[in-house]
mmJSON file of the N, C-alpha and C atoms, coordinates in Angstrom:
{"data_MODEL":{"atom_site":{
"group_PDB":["ATOM","ATOM","ATOM","ATOM","ATOM","ATOM","ATOM","ATOM","ATOM","ATOM","ATOM","ATOM","ATOM","ATOM","ATOM","ATOM","ATOM","ATOM","ATOM","ATOM","ATOM","ATOM","ATOM","ATOM","ATOM","ATOM","ATOM","ATOM","ATOM","ATOM","ATOM","ATOM","ATOM","ATOM","ATOM","ATOM","ATOM","ATOM","ATOM","ATOM","ATOM","ATOM","ATOM","ATOM","ATOM","ATOM","ATOM","ATOM","ATOM","ATOM","ATOM","ATOM","ATOM","ATOM","ATOM","ATOM","ATOM","ATOM","ATOM","ATOM","ATOM","ATOM","ATOM","ATOM","ATOM","ATOM","ATOM","ATOM","ATOM","ATOM","ATOM","ATOM","ATOM","ATOM","ATOM","ATOM","ATOM","ATOM","ATOM","ATOM","ATOM","ATOM","ATOM","ATOM","ATOM","ATOM","ATOM","ATOM","ATOM","ATOM","ATOM","ATOM","ATOM","ATOM","ATOM","ATOM","ATOM","ATOM","ATOM","ATOM","ATOM","ATOM","ATOM","ATOM","ATOM","ATOM","ATOM","ATOM","ATOM","ATOM","ATOM","ATOM","ATOM","ATOM","ATOM","ATOM","ATOM","ATOM","ATOM","ATOM","ATOM","ATOM","ATOM","ATOM","ATOM","ATOM","ATOM","ATOM","ATOM","ATOM","ATOM","ATOM","ATOM","ATOM","ATOM","ATOM","ATOM","ATOM","ATOM","ATOM","ATOM","ATOM","ATOM","ATOM","ATOM","ATOM","ATOM","ATOM","ATOM","ATOM","ATOM","ATOM","ATOM","ATOM","ATOM","ATOM","ATOM","ATOM","ATOM","ATOM","ATOM","ATOM","ATOM","ATOM","ATOM","ATOM","ATOM","ATOM","ATOM","ATOM","ATOM","ATOM","ATOM","ATOM","ATOM","ATOM","ATOM","ATOM","ATOM","ATOM","ATOM","ATOM","ATOM","ATOM","ATOM","ATOM","ATOM","ATOM","ATOM","ATOM","ATOM","ATOM","ATOM","ATOM","ATOM","ATOM","ATOM","ATOM","ATOM","ATOM","ATOM","ATOM","ATOM","ATOM","ATOM","ATOM","ATOM","ATOM","ATOM","ATOM","ATOM","ATOM","ATOM","ATOM","ATOM","ATOM","ATOM","ATOM","ATOM","ATOM","ATOM","ATOM","ATOM","ATOM","ATOM","ATOM","ATOM","ATOM","ATOM","ATOM","ATOM","ATOM","ATOM","ATOM","ATOM","ATOM","ATOM","ATOM","ATOM","ATOM"],
"id":[1,2,3,4,5,6,7,8,9,10,11,12,13,14,15,16,17,18,19,20,21,22,23,24,25,26,27,28,29,30,31,32,33,34,35,36,37,38,39,40,41,42,43,44,45,46,47,48,49,50,51,52,53,54,55,56,57,58,59,60,61,62,63,64,65,66,67,68,69,70,71,72,73,74,75,76,77,78,79,80,81,82,83,84,85,86,87,88,89,90,91,92,93,94,95,96,97,98,99,100,101,102,103,104,105,106,107,108,109,110,111,112,113,114,115,116,117,118,119,120,121,122,123,124,125,126,127,128,129,130,131,132,133,134,135,136,137,138,139,140,141,142,143,144,145,146,147,148,149,150,151,152,153,154,155,156,157,158,159,160,161,162,163,164,165,166,167,168,169,170,171,172,173,174,175,176,177,178,179,180,181,182,183,184,185,186,187,188,189,190,191,192,193,194,195,196,197,198,199,200,201,202,203,204,205,206,207,208,209,210,211,212,213,214,215,216,217,218,219,220,221,222,223,224,225,226,227,228,229,230,231,232,233,234,235,236,237,238,239,240],
"type_symbol":["N","C","C","N","C","C","N","C","C","N","C","C","N","C","C","N","C","C","N","C","C","N","C","C","N","C","C","N","C","C","N","C","C","N","C","C","N","C","C","N","C","C","N","C","C","N","C","C","N","C","C","N","C","C","N","C","C","N","C","C","N","C","C","N","C","C","N","C","C","N","C","C","N","C","C","N","C","C","N","C","C","N","C","C","N","C","C","N","C","C","N","C","C","N","C","C","N","C","C","N","C","C","N","C","C","N","C","C","N","C","C","N","C","C","N","C","C","N","C","C","N","C","C","N","C","C","N","C","C","N","C","C","N","C","C","N","C","C","N","C","C","N","C","C","N","C","C","N","C","C","N","C","C","N","C","C","N","C","C","N","C","C","N","C","C","N","C","C","N","C","C","N","C","C","N","C","C","N","C","C","N","C","C","N","C","C","N","C","C","N","C","C","N","C","C","N","C","C","N","C","C","N","C","C","N","C","C","N","C","C","N","C","C","N","C","C","N","C","C","N","C","C","N","C","C","N","C","C","N","C","C","N","C","C","N","C","C","N","C","C"],
"label_atom_id":["N","CA","C","N","CA","C","N","CA","C","N","CA","C","N","CA","C","N","CA","C","N","CA","C","N","CA","C","N","CA","C","N","CA","C","N","CA","C","N","CA","C","N","CA","C","N","CA","C","N","CA","C","N","CA","C","N","CA","C","N","CA","C","N","CA","C","N","CA","C","N","CA","C","N","CA","C","N","CA","C","N","CA","C","N","CA","C","N","CA","C","N","CA","C","N","CA","C","N","CA","C","N","CA","C","N","CA","C","N","CA","C","N","CA","C","N","CA","C","N","CA","C","N","CA","C","N","CA","C","N","CA","C","N","CA","C","N","CA","C","N","CA","C","N","CA","C","N","CA","C","N","CA","C","N","CA","C","N","CA","C","N","CA","C","N","CA","C","N","CA","C","N","CA","C","N","CA","C","N","CA","C","N","CA","C","N","CA","C","N","CA","C","N","CA","C","N","CA","C","N","CA","C","N","CA","C","N","CA","C","N","CA","C","N","CA","C","N","CA","C","N","CA","C","N","CA","C","N","CA","C","N","CA","C","N","CA","C","N","CA","C","N","CA","C","N","CA","C","N","CA","C","N","CA","C","N","CA","C","N","CA","C","N","CA","C","N","CA","C","N","CA","C","N","CA","C","N","CA","C"],
"label_alt_id":[null,null,null,null,null,null,null,null,null,null,null,null,null,null,null,null,null,null,null,null,null,null,null,null,null,null,null,null,null,null,null,null,null,null,null,null,null,null,null,null,null,null,null,null,null,null,null,null,null,null,null,null,null,null,null,null,null,null,null,null,null,null,null,null,null,null,null,null,null,null,null,null,null,null,null,null,null,null,null,null,null,null,null,null,null,null,null,null,null,null,null,null,null,null,null,null,null,null,null,null,null,null,null,null,null,null,null,null,null,null,null,null,null,null,null,null,null,null,null,null,null,null,null,null,null,null,null,null,null,null,null,null,null,null,null,null,null,null,null,null,null,null,null,null,null,null,null,null,null,null,null,null,null,null,null,null,null,null,null,null,null,null,null,null,null,null,null,null,null,null,null,null,null,null,null,null,null,null,null,null,null,null,null,null,null,null,null,null,null,null,null,null,null,null,null,null,null,null,null,null,null,null,null,null,null,null,null,null,null,null,null,null,null,null,null,null,null,null,null,null,null,null,null,null,null,null,null,null,null,null,null,null,null,null,null,null,null,null,null,null],
"label_comp_id":["MET","MET","MET","ALA","ALA","ALA","LEU","LEU","LEU","LEU","LEU","LEU","THR","THR","THR","ALA","ALA","ALA","GLU","GLU","GLU","VAL","VAL","VAL","SER","SER","SER","LEU","LEU","LEU","TYR","TYR","TYR","PRO","PRO","PRO","GLN","GLN","GLN","LYS","LYS","LYS","THR","THR","THR","THR","THR","THR","ASN","ASN","ASN","ALA","ALA","ALA","SER","SER","SER","ARG","ARG","ARG","ILE","ILE","ILE","ILE","ILE","ILE","SER","SER","SER","ASP","ASP","ASP","SER","SER","SER","LEU","LEU","LEU","GLU","GLU","GLU","SER","SER","SER","LEU","LEU","LEU","ASN","ASN","ASN","ARG","ARG","ARG","TYR","TYR","TYR","ASN","ASN","ASN","LEU","LEU","LEU","GLN","GLN","GLN","THR","THR","THR","ASN","ASN","ASN","VAL","VAL","VAL","GLY","GLY","GLY","PRO","PRO","PRO","ILE","ILE","ILE","SER","SER","SER","THR","THR","THR","MET","MET","MET","LEU","LEU","LEU","GLN","GLN","GLN","GLY","GLY","GLY","THR","THR","THR","GLU","GLU","GLU","GLU","GLU","GLU","GLU","GLU","GLU","VAL","VAL","VAL","TRP","TRP","TRP","ALA","ALA","ALA","GLY","GLY","GLY","LEU","LEU","LEU","LYS","LYS","LYS","ALA","ALA","ALA","LEU","LEU","LEU","PHE","PHE","PHE","ASP","ASP","ASP","ARG","ARG","ARG","ALA","ALA","ALA","ARG","ARG","ARG","GLU","GLU","GLU","LYS","LYS","LYS","SER","SER","SER","GLU","GLU","GLU","VAL","VAL","VAL","SER","SER","SER","MET","MET","MET","VAL","VAL","VAL","VAL","VAL","VAL","THR","THR","THR","ILE","ILE","ILE","SER","SER","SER","ASN","ASN","ASN","ALA","ALA","ALA","ALA","ALA","ALA","GLY","GLY","GLY"],
"label_asym_id":["A","A","A","A","A","A","A","A","A","A","A","A","A","A","A","A","A","A","A","A","A","A","A","A","A","A","A","A","A","A","A","A","A","A","A","A","A","A","A","A","A","A","A","A","A","A","A","A","A","A","A","A","A","A","A","A","A","A","A","A","A","A","A","A","A","A","A","A","A","A","A","A","A","A","A","A","A","A","A","A","A","A","A","A","A","A","A","A","A","A","A","A","A","A","A","A","A","A","A","A","A","A","A","A","A","A","A","A","A","A","A","A","A","A","A","A","A","A","A","A","A","A","A","A","A","A","A","A","A","A","A","A","A","A","A","A","A","A","A","A","A","A","A","A","A","A","A","A","A","A","A","A","A","A","A","A","A","A","A","A","A","A","A","A","A","A","A","A","A","A","A","A","A","A","A","A","A","A","A","A","A","A","A","A","A","A","A","A","A","A","A","A","A","A","A","A","A","A","A","A","A","A","A","A","A","A","A","A","A","A","A","A","A","A","A","A","A","A","A","A","A","A","A","A","A","A","A","A","A","A","A","A","A","A","A","A","A","A","A","A"],
"label_entity_id":["1","1","1","1","1","1","1","1","1","1","1","1","1","1","1","1","1","1","1","1","1","1","1","1","1","1","1","1","1","1","1","1","1","1","1","1","1","1","1","1","1","1","1","1","1","1","1","1","1","1","1","1","1","1","1","1","1","1","1","1","1","1","1","1","1","1","1","1","1","1","1","1","1","1","1","1","1","1","1","1","1","1","1","1","1","1","1","1","1","1","1","1","1","1","1","1","1","1","1","1","1","1","1","1","1","1","1","1","1","1","1","1","1","1","1","1","1","1","1","1","1","1","1","1","1","1","1","1","1","1","1","1","1","1","1","1","1","1","1","1","1","1","1","1","1","1","1","1","1","1","1","1","1","1","1","1","1","1","1","1","1","1","1","1","1","1","1","1","1","1","1","1","1","1","1","1","1","1","1","1","1","1","1","1","1","1","1","1","1","1","1","1","1","1","1","1","1","1","1","1","1","1","1","1","1","1","1","1","1","1","1","1","1","1","1","1","1","1","1","1","1","1","1","1","1","1","1","1","1","1","1","1","1","1","1","1","1","1","1","1"],
"label_seq_id":[1,1,1,2,2,2,3,3,3,4,4,4,5,5,5,6,6,6,7,7,7,8,8,8,9,9,9,10,10,10,11,11,11,12,12,12,13,13,13,14,14,14,15,15,15,16,16,16,17,17,17,18,18,18,19,19,19,20,20,20,21,21,21,22,22,22,23,23,23,24,24,24,25,25,25,26,26,26,27,27,27,28,28,28,29,29,29,30,30,30,31,31,31,32,32,32,33,33,33,34,34,34,35,35,35,36,36,36,37,37,37,38,38,38,39,39,39,40,40,40,41,41,41,42,42,42,43,43,43,44,44,44,45,45,45,46,46,46,47,47,47,48,48,48,49,49,49,50,50,50,51,51,51,52,52,52,53,53,53,54,54,54,55,55,55,56,56,56,57,57,57,58,58,58,59,59,59,60,60,60,61,61,61,62,62,62,63,63,63,64,64,64,65,65,65,66,66,66,67,67,67,68,68,68,69,69,69,70,70,70,71,71,71,72,72,72,73,73,73,74,74,74,75,75,75,76,76,76,77,77,77,78,78,78,79,79,79,80,80,80],
"pdbx_PDB_ins_code":[null,null,null,null,null,null,null,null,null,null,null,null,null,null,null,null,null,null,null,null,null,null,null,null,null,null,null,null,null,null,null,null,null,null,null,null,null,null,null,null,null,null,null,null,null,null,null,null,null,null,null,null,null,null,null,null,null,null,null,null,null,null,null,null,null,null,null,null,null,null,null,null,null,null,null,null,null,null,null,null,null,null,null,null,null,null,null,null,null,null,null,null,null,null,null,null,null,null,null,null,null,null,null,null,null,null,null,null,null,null,null,null,null,null,null,null,null,null,null,null,null,null,null,null,null,null,null,null,null,null,null,null,null,null,null,null,null,null,null,null,null,null,null,null,null,null,null,null,null,null,null,null,null,null,null,null,null,null,null,null,null,null,null,null,null,null,null,null,null,null,null,null,null,null,null,null,null,null,null,null,null,null,null,null,null,null,null,null,null,null,null,null,null,null,null,null,null,null,null,null,null,null,null,null,null,null,null,null,null,null,null,null,null,null,null,null,null,null,null,null,null,null,null,null,null,null,null,null,null,null,null,null,null,null,null,null,null,null,null,null],
"Cartn_x":[-17.135,-16.263,-15.114,-15.011,-13.996,-12.652,-11.612,-10.252,-9.594,-8.748,-7.933,-6.466,-5.647,-4.203,-3.724,-2.849,-2.296,-0.783,-0.12,1.324,1.51,2.2,2.304,3.766,4.12,5.448,5.282,6.016,6.023,7.321,7.217,8.383,8.338,8.888,8.955,9.806,9.366,10.036,10.687,11.737,12.383,12.754,13.369,13.768,15.019,15.76,16.91,16.56,15.309,14.861,13.85,14.002,13.015,12.817,13.888,13.77,13.001,13.256,12.552,11.065,10.765,9.371,8.624,9.254,8.628,8.396,9.41,9.274,8.171,8.151,7.132,5.743,5.634,4.34,3.849,4.751,4.365,3.813,4.263,3.739,2.245,1.758,0.333,-0.541,0.036,-0.728,-1.011,-0.315,-0.452,-1.858,-2.62,-3.964,-5.01,-4.593,-5.509,-5.224,-6.24,-6.121,-5.666,-4.397,-3.837,-2.646,-2.525,-1.289,-0.347,0.867,1.826,3.127,3.753,5.072,5.885,6.772,7.565,8.807,8.957,10.117,10.995,12.08,13.011,12.468,11.502,10.986,9.493,8.775,7.329,6.857,5.621,4.991,3.71,3.52,2.301,1.341,0.101,-0.956,-2.056,-2.647,-3.809,-4.8,-6.06,-7.118,-8.451,-9.434,-10.749,-10.65,-11.625,-11.642,-11.543,-12.338,-12.365,-11.013,-10.387,-9.103,-7.995,-7.972,-6.932,-7.065,-8.272,-8.463,-8.13,-8.571,-8.273,-6.773,-6.122,-4.672,-3.902,-4.303,-3.637,-3.798,-4.986,-5.211,-4.355,-4.305,-3.497,-2.018,-1.558,-0.157,0.177,-0.677,-0.451,-0.542,-1.564,-1.748,-0.552,-0.02,1.135,2.354,2.584,3.742,3.644,2.454,2.341,2.428,2.333,2.566,4.032,4.916,6.357,6.998,6.357,7.0,5.979,6.327,5.575,5.865,4.887,5.07,4.311,4.9,4.202,3.978,2.821,2.515,1.986,2.591,2.185,1.553,0.335,-0.409,-0.942,-0.776,-1.421,-2.354,-3.623,-4.626,-5.219,-5.414,-5.997,-7.037,-8.087,-9.049,-8.953,-7.916,-7.716,-7.24,-7.789,-7.357,-6.003,-5.205,-3.945,-2.837],
"Cartn_y":[-15.633,-16.136,-15.138,-14.578,-13.574,-14.232,-13.61,-14.076,-13.165,-13.757,-12.999,-13.294,-12.318,-12.494,-12.195,-13.021,-12.812,-12.927,-12.005,-12.1,-12.441,-13.548,-14.039,-14.315,-13.952,-14.242,-14.892,-15.981,-16.682,-16.374,-16.16,-15.899,-16.797,-18.014,-18.881,-18.222,-18.361,-17.733,-18.801,-18.418,-19.26,-20.642,-20.671,-21.934,-21.731,-22.785,-22.76,-23.446,-23.883,-24.592,-23.788,-22.48,-21.634,-22.037,-22.272,-22.622,-23.916,-24.898,-26.183,-26.015,-25.23,-24.996,-24.299,-23.314,-22.597,-23.542,-24.305,-25.241,-26.264,-26.821,-27.804,-27.179,-25.964,-25.284,-24.989,-24.617,-24.339,-25.58,-26.749,-27.995,-28.158,-27.553,-27.664,-27.003,-26.148,-25.471,-26.376,-27.496,-28.376,-28.935,-29.013,-29.593,-28.572,-27.334,-26.284,-25.908,-25.448,-25.055,-23.598,-23.381,-22.036,-21.916,-20.759,-20.442,-19.909,-20.431,-19.977,-19.569,-18.583,-18.141,-17.896,-18.834,-18.762,-17.92,-16.876,-15.998,-16.142,-15.389,-15.51,-14.964,-14.054,-13.44,-13.676,-13.823,-14.008,-14.929,-15.365,-16.226,-15.558,-15.549,-15.013,-16.164,-15.99,-16.973,-16.299,-17.034,-16.507,-17.629,-17.322,-18.303,-17.727,-18.587,-18.138,-17.717,-16.954,-16.515,-17.703,-18.725,-19.889,-20.584,-20.749,-21.442,-20.626,-19.325,-18.485,-18.487,-18.259,-18.241,-19.601,-20.675,-22.017,-22.291,-21.873,-22.074,-21.31,-20.071,-19.28,-19.922,-20.426,-21.094,-22.353,-23.137,-24.358,-24.035,-22.99,-22.567,-22.204,-21.398,-20.986,-22.171,-23.002,-24.146,-25.087,-25.341,-26.237,-25.63,-24.349,-23.693,-23.69,-23.439,-23.339,-24.697,-25.782,-27.105,-27.274,-26.54,-26.71,-25.611,-24.444,-23.299,-22.205,-21.282,-20.037,-19.358,-18.665,-18.109,-16.804,-15.902,-14.697,-14.856,-14.432,-14.5,-13.135,-12.603,-11.294,-11.539,-10.997,-11.237,-9.922,-9.734,-8.643,-9.282,-8.895,-9.493,-8.434,-8.807,-7.881,-8.587,-7.857,-8.372,-7.624,-6.787,-6.016,-6.922,-6.755,-7.524,-7.009,-7.912,-7.412,-8.285],
"Cartn_z":[42.562,43.611,43.801,44.983,45.279,45.567,45.038,45.307,46.318,47.135,48.077,47.808,48.117,48.118,49.532,50.036,51.378,51.318,51.971,52.177,53.644,53.905,55.276,55.629,56.847,57.392,58.751,58.958,60.246,60.976,62.269,63.098,64.328,64.232,65.417,66.499,67.753,68.888,69.768,70.449,71.46,70.914,69.716,69.104,68.272,68.099,67.189,65.87,65.721,64.523,63.713,63.647,62.974,61.514,60.787,59.364,59.174,60.011,59.928,60.249,61.26,61.637,60.504,59.891,58.779,57.605,57.225,56.098,56.35,57.547,57.901,57.86,58.355,58.368,56.955,56.064,54.681,53.987,54.4,53.819,54.099,55.17,55.496,54.437,53.608,52.562,51.375,51.269,50.107,49.934,50.994,50.875,50.425,50.219,49.788,48.345,47.666,46.273,46.212,46.555,46.609,45.666,45.055,44.361,45.435,45.479,46.485,45.823,46.401,45.968,47.242,47.546,48.77,48.505,49.28,49.178,50.405,50.459,51.585,52.909,52.842,54.059,54.233,53.129,53.211,52.091,52.229,51.233,50.766,49.455,48.867,48.61,49.003,48.768,47.965,47.046,46.334,46.115,46.343,46.154,46.579,46.689,47.148,48.61,49.035,50.437,51.383,51.132,52.013,52.067,50.91,50.855,51.526,51.289,51.9,53.419,53.925,55.385,56.005,55.359,55.877,55.831,54.767,54.649,55.713,55.963,56.999,58.373,58.667,59.958,60.064,58.988,59.004,59.189,58.537,58.652,60.097,60.712,62.094,63.052,62.865,63.759,63.705,62.503,62.387,63.075,62.898,63.507,65.028,65.565,67.023,67.719,66.957,67.536,67.941,67.283,67.481,68.324,68.388,69.01,69.262,70.13,70.163,68.833,68.279,66.939,66.787,66.035,65.585,64.09,63.625,62.2,61.775,60.727,60.2,58.84,58.644,57.4,56.86,55.564,54.842,53.826,53.85,52.978,52.08,50.817,49.86,49.004,48.659,47.703,46.375,46.237,45.014,43.888,42.725,41.55,41.106,40.624,40.099,40.364],
"occupancy":[1.0,1.0,1.0,1.0,1.0,1.0,1.0,1.0,1.0,1.0,1.0,1.0,1.0,1.0,1.0,1.0,1.0,1.0,1.0,1.0,1.0,1.0,1.0,1.0,1.0,1.0,1.0,1.0,1.0,1.0,1.0,1.0,1.0,1.0,1.0,1.0,1.0,1.0,1.0,1.0,1.0,1.0,1.0,1.0,1.0,1.0,1.0,1.0,1.0,1.0,1.0,1.0,1.0,1.0,1.0,1.0,1.0,1.0,1.0,1.0,1.0,1.0,1.0,1.0,1.0,1.0,1.0,1.0,1.0,1.0,1.0,1.0,1.0,1.0,1.0,1.0,1.0,1.0,1.0,1.0,1.0,1.0,1.0,1.0,1.0,1.0,1.0,1.0,1.0,1.0,1.0,1.0,1.0,1.0,1.0,1.0,1.0,1.0,1.0,1.0,1.0,1.0,1.0,1.0,1.0,1.0,1.0,1.0,1.0,1.0,1.0,1.0,1.0,1.0,1.0,1.0,1.0,1.0,1.0,1.0,1.0,1.0,1.0,1.0,1.0,1.0,1.0,1.0,1.0,1.0,1.0,1.0,1.0,1.0,1.0,1.0,1.0,1.0,1.0,1.0,1.0,1.0,1.0,1.0,1.0,1.0,1.0,1.0,1.0,1.0,1.0,1.0,1.0,1.0,1.0,1.0,1.0,1.0,1.0,1.0,1.0,1.0,1.0,1.0,1.0,1.0,1.0,1.0,1.0,1.0,1.0,1.0,1.0,1.0,1.0,1.0,1.0,1.0,1.0,1.0,1.0,1.0,1.0,1.0,1.0,1.0,1.0,1.0,1.0,1.0,1.0,1.0,1.0,1.0,1.0,1.0,1.0,1.0,1.0,1.0,1.0,1.0,1.0,1.0,1.0,1.0,1.0,1.0,1.0,1.0,1.0,1.0,1.0,1.0,1.0,1.0,1.0,1.0,1.0,1.0,1.0,1.0,1.0,1.0,1.0,1.0,1.0,1.0,1.0,1.0,1.0,1.0,1.0,1.0,1.0,1.0,1.0,1.0,1.0,1.0],
"B_iso_or_equiv":[0.0,0.0,0.0,0.0,0.0,0.0,0.0,0.0,0.0,0.0,0.0,0.0,0.0,0.0,0.0,0.0,0.0,0.0,0.0,0.0,0.0,0.0,0.0,0.0,0.0,0.0,0.0,0.0,0.0,0.0,0.0,0.0,0.0,0.0,0.0,0.0,0.0,0.0,0.0,0.0,0.0,0.0,0.0,0.0,0.0,0.0,0.0,0.0,0.0,0.0,0.0,0.0,0.0,0.0,0.0,0.0,0.0,0.0,0.0,0.0,0.0,0.0,0.0,0.0,0.0,0.0,0.0,0.0,0.0,0.0,0.0,0.0,0.0,0.0,0.0,0.0,0.0,0.0,0.0,0.0,0.0,0.0,0.0,0.0,0.0,0.0,0.0,0.0,0.0,0.0,0.0,0.0,0.0,0.0,0.0,0.0,0.0,0.0,0.0,0.0,0.0,0.0,0.0,0.0,0.0,0.0,0.0,0.0,0.0,0.0,0.0,0.0,0.0,0.0,0.0,0.0,0.0,0.0,0.0,0.0,0.0,0.0,0.0,0.0,0.0,0.0,0.0,0.0,0.0,0.0,0.0,0.0,0.0,0.0,0.0,0.0,0.0,0.0,0.0,0.0,0.0,0.0,0.0,0.0,0.0,0.0,0.0,0.0,0.0,0.0,0.0,0.0,0.0,0.0,0.0,0.0,0.0,0.0,0.0,0.0,0.0,0.0,0.0,0.0,0.0,0.0,0.0,0.0,0.0,0.0,0.0,0.0,0.0,0.0,0.0,0.0,0.0,0.0,0.0,0.0,0.0,0.0,0.0,0.0,0.0,0.0,0.0,0.0,0.0,0.0,0.0,0.0,0.0,0.0,0.0,0.0,0.0,0.0,0.0,0.0,0.0,0.0,0.0,0.0,0.0,0.0,0.0,0.0,0.0,0.0,0.0,0.0,0.0,0.0,0.0,0.0,0.0,0.0,0.0,0.0,0.0,0.0,0.0,0.0,0.0,0.0,0.0,0.0,0.0,0.0,0.0,0.0,0.0,0.0,0.0,0.0,0.0,0.0,0.0,0.0],
"pdbx_formal_charge":[null,null,null,null,null,null,null,null,null,null,null,null,null,null,null,null,null,null,null,null,null,null,null,null,null,null,null,null,null,null,null,null,null,null,null,null,null,null,null,null,null,null,null,null,null,null,null,null,null,null,null,null,null,null,null,null,null,null,null,null,null,null,null,null,null,null,null,null,null,null,null,null,null,null,null,null,null,null,null,null,null,null,null,null,null,null,null,null,null,null,null,null,null,null,null,null,null,null,null,null,null,null,null,null,null,null,null,null,null,null,null,null,null,null,null,null,null,null,null,null,null,null,null,null,null,null,null,null,null,null,null,null,null,null,null,null,null,null,null,null,null,null,null,null,null,null,null,null,null,null,null,null,null,null,null,null,null,null,null,null,null,null,null,null,null,null,null,null,null,null,null,null,null,null,null,null,null,null,null,null,null,null,null,null,null,null,null,null,null,null,null,null,null,null,null,null,null,null,null,null,null,null,null,null,null,null,null,null,null,null,null,null,null,null,null,null,null,null,null,null,null,null,null,null,null,null,null,null,null,null,null,null,null,null,null,null,null,null,null,null],
"auth_seq_id":[1,1,1,2,2,2,3,3,3,4,4,4,5,5,5,6,6,6,7,7,7,8,8,8,9,9,9,10,10,10,11,11,11,12,12,12,13,13,13,14,14,14,15,15,15,16,16,16,17,17,17,18,18,18,19,19,19,20,20,20,21,21,21,22,22,22,23,23,23,24,24,24,25,25,25,26,26,26,27,27,27,28,28,28,29,29,29,30,30,30,31,31,31,32,32,32,33,33,33,34,34,34,35,35,35,36,36,36,37,37,37,38,38,38,39,39,39,40,40,40,41,41,41,42,42,42,43,43,43,44,44,44,45,45,45,46,46,46,47,47,47,48,48,48,49,49,49,50,50,50,51,51,51,52,52,52,53,53,53,54,54,54,55,55,55,56,56,56,57,57,57,58,58,58,59,59,59,60,60,60,61,61,61,62,62,62,63,63,63,64,64,64,65,65,65,66,66,66,67,67,67,68,68,68,69,69,69,70,70,70,71,71,71,72,72,72,73,73,73,74,74,74,75,75,75,76,76,76,77,77,77,78,78,78,79,79,79,80,80,80],
"auth_comp_id":["MET","MET","MET","ALA","ALA","ALA","LEU","LEU","LEU","LEU","LEU","LEU","THR","THR","THR","ALA","ALA","ALA","GLU","GLU","GLU","VAL","VAL","VAL","SER","SER","SER","LEU","LEU","LEU","TYR","TYR","TYR","PRO","PRO","PRO","GLN","GLN","GLN","LYS","LYS","LYS","THR","THR","THR","THR","THR","THR","ASN","ASN","ASN","ALA","ALA","ALA","SER","SER","SER","ARG","ARG","ARG","ILE","ILE","ILE","ILE","ILE","ILE","SER","SER","SER","ASP","ASP","ASP","SER","SER","SER","LEU","LEU","LEU","GLU","GLU","GLU","SER","SER","SER","LEU","LEU","LEU","ASN","ASN","ASN","ARG","ARG","ARG","TYR","TYR","TYR","ASN","ASN","ASN","LEU","LEU","LEU","GLN","GLN","GLN","THR","THR","THR","ASN","ASN","ASN","VAL","VAL","VAL","GLY","GLY","GLY","PRO","PRO","PRO","ILE","ILE","ILE","SER","SER","SER","THR","THR","THR","MET","MET","MET","LEU","LEU","LEU","GLN","GLN","GLN","GLY","GLY","GLY","THR","THR","THR","GLU","GLU","GLU","GLU","GLU","GLU","GLU","GLU","GLU","VAL","VAL","VAL","TRP","TRP","TRP","ALA","ALA","ALA","GLY","GLY","GLY","LEU","LEU","LEU","LYS","LYS","LYS","ALA","ALA","ALA","LEU","LEU","LEU","PHE","PHE","PHE","ASP","ASP","ASP","ARG","ARG","ARG","ALA","ALA","ALA","ARG","ARG","ARG","GLU","GLU","GLU","LYS","LYS","LYS","SER","SER","SER","GLU","GLU","GLU","VAL","VAL","VAL","SER","SER","SER","MET","MET","MET","VAL","VAL","VAL","VAL","VAL","VAL","THR","THR","THR","ILE","ILE","ILE","SER","SER","SER","ASN","ASN","ASN","ALA","ALA","ALA","ALA","ALA","ALA","GLY","GLY","GLY"],
"auth_asym_id":["A","A","A","A","A","A","A","A","A","A","A","A","A","A","A","A","A","A","A","A","A","A","A","A","A","A","A","A","A","A","A","A","A","A","A","A","A","A","A","A","A","A","A","A","A","A","A","A","A","A","A","A","A","A","A","A","A","A","A","A","A","A","A","A","A","A","A","A","A","A","A","A","A","A","A","A","A","A","A","A","A","A","A","A","A","A","A","A","A","A","A","A","A","A","A","A","A","A","A","A","A","A","A","A","A","A","A","A","A","A","A","A","A","A","A","A","A","A","A","A","A","A","A","A","A","A","A","A","A","A","A","A","A","A","A","A","A","A","A","A","A","A","A","A","A","A","A","A","A","A","A","A","A","A","A","A","A","A","A","A","A","A","A","A","A","A","A","A","A","A","A","A","A","A","A","A","A","A","A","A","A","A","A","A","A","A","A","A","A","A","A","A","A","A","A","A","A","A","A","A","A","A","A","A","A","A","A","A","A","A","A","A","A","A","A","A","A","A","A","A","A","A","A","A","A","A","A","A","A","A","A","A","A","A","A","A","A","A","A","A"],
"auth_atom_id":["N","CA","C","N","CA","C","N","CA","C","N","CA","C","N","CA","C","N","CA","C","N","CA","C","N","CA","C","N","CA","C","N","CA","C","N","CA","C","N","CA","C","N","CA","C","N","CA","C","N","CA","C","N","CA","C","N","CA","C","N","CA","C","N","CA","C","N","CA","C","N","CA","C","N","CA","C","N","CA","C","N","CA","C","N","CA","C","N","CA","C","N","CA","C","N","CA","C","N","CA","C","N","CA","C","N","CA","C","N","CA","C","N","CA","C","N","CA","C","N","CA","C","N","CA","C","N","CA","C","N","CA","C","N","CA","C","N","CA","C","N","CA","C","N","CA","C","N","CA","C","N","CA","C","N","CA","C","N","CA","C","N","CA","C","N","CA","C","N","CA","C","N","CA","C","N","CA","C","N","CA","C","N","CA","C","N","CA","C","N","CA","C","N","CA","C","N","CA","C","N","CA","C","N","CA","C","N","CA","C","N","CA","C","N","CA","C","N","CA","C","N","CA","C","N","CA","C","N","CA","C","N","CA","C","N","CA","C","N","CA","C","N","CA","C","N","CA","C","N","CA","C","N","CA","C","N","CA","C","N","CA","C","N","CA","C","N","CA","C","N","CA","C","N","CA","C","N","CA","C"],
"pdbx_PDB_model_num":[1,1,1,1,1,1,1,1,1,1,1,1,1,1,1,1,1,1,1,1,1,1,1,1,1,1,1,1,1,1,1,1,1,1,1,1,1,1,1,1,1,1,1,1,1,1,1,1,1,1,1,1,1,1,1,1,1,1,1,1,1,1,1,1,1,1,1,1,1,1,1,1,1,1,1,1,1,1,1,1,1,1,1,1,1,1,1,1,1,1,1,1,1,1,1,1,1,1,1,1,1,1,1,1,1,1,1,1,1,1,1,1,1,1,1,1,1,1,1,1,1,1,1,1,1,1,1,1,1,1,1,1,1,1,1,1,1,1,1,1,1,1,1,1,1,1,1,1,1,1,1,1,1,1,1,1,1,1,1,1,1,1,1,1,1,1,1,1,1,1,1,1,1,1,1,1,1,1,1,1,1,1,1,1,1,1,1,1,1,1,1,1,1,1,1,1,1,1,1,1,1,1,1,1,1,1,1,1,1,1,1,1,1,1,1,1,1,1,1,1,1,1,1,1,1,1,1,1,1,1,1,1,1,1,1,1,1,1,1,1]
}}}
């Protein structure tokens, strides 16, 4: 079973509630079996390929319900 690591940053657009949108969107990750490390600018996710991809989609979908959003993701399959 291959593991992926993803570093993801959300940037809500045209809103004064960016922090709330980001926090709410991060809650969508709770239903996935992912290791998460939330930082001030980005969040690190680690898990199986299926869980990481599903988590990223859920994160984006939740954010776009509230605002236009840009999401920047770096994905790695390197061990370490």
